[in-house]
N, C-alpha and C positions, 0 to 999 in steps of 0.2 A: 506460242512457244512455251515449252515446259522444260524446267531444269530439275534434275534429281541428283541428290548426293547421298552417299553412304559413307559412314565412318566406322571402321572396324577396330575394336580393341582386342588384341591377340596376346595370348600367353604362349611362348615358344617352348618346345620340348627340351631336349638335351642339348642346350646351347651354352657354351662356356666363354664365348668372346664375341665382340662386335663383328669380327670377320665371319664367324659362323652364323651370326644373326643375318648378315647380308646374304649369305648363301641360301637362307630360308626365305627371306622376304622378297628379294629381287625376282625369283621365279614366279611368285604369286602375282606381283605387280605386272610383270611381263605377260603372264597368261591372261589376266584381266584385260589388259590393253589389246592384246592380239585377238582374243576370242570375241570380245564384245565392243571394241572400238570406243572405250571409255578413256577418260583422262584419269590416271591413277598414280599415286606416289606414297611413299612412307612419309607420314606427317607428324607423328608423335612418338614419344619415348625413345628418342634418338640415342640417348646416352645409357639406356638400360639394355643389357644383352638378352634378357628373357622376356621382354615385353616389346610389342610393336603396335603402332597405330598406322593403319592404311586408310587413305581417303580416296574416293573416286567421285567423278562428276560426269553427267551425261546430259546433253541437250537434244530435245526431240520436238517434232511438231505434233506428235500424237501421244496423249497421256497414257493410253493403254500399252503402247510399245515401250514407253519409258518405264512403266511399272514392271512389265515383263522382263526387261533387261536387268533392272535392279534386283528382281527376284533371282534371276539366274546367277548374277554376280554373288549374291549372298549365299546361295547354295554351293557355289564353287569354293568359296573360302571356308564355309562350314565343313565341307567334305575333306579338306586337307588334313591328313593324319598327323602331320608334324606340328600343327598348331591347335590350340584350344581357343575357340571363339568366346570371349568373355562378354562382349556386348556389341550391338549394332545400332547405329543411330541413322535413321533415314529422314531426309528432308525432301520435300516436294514443293516446287514453286510453279504456280500456273500463271495464266494471263491475268487473273483477278488480284494477284498480290501486288 
């Protein structure tokens, strides 16, 4: 069994309120969940309206599949024009951990 996680630190574009922030972050989280069957949520910078932290996790029996899905998730978030990807933190836990 392999577990992979990604943590995204995002800078949001023209957002002036927490309500506008939700309208940007929620669709990203929903798309990650729908497209790649990962567990995803907003996990950081909850009180700041121009920053967001999104975390996701995936469990797989195949390390190659896990790495491929995490790569796709990272590309999806990086390609969103309404956010700037400041950093990505990837963790990978295998059977040897």
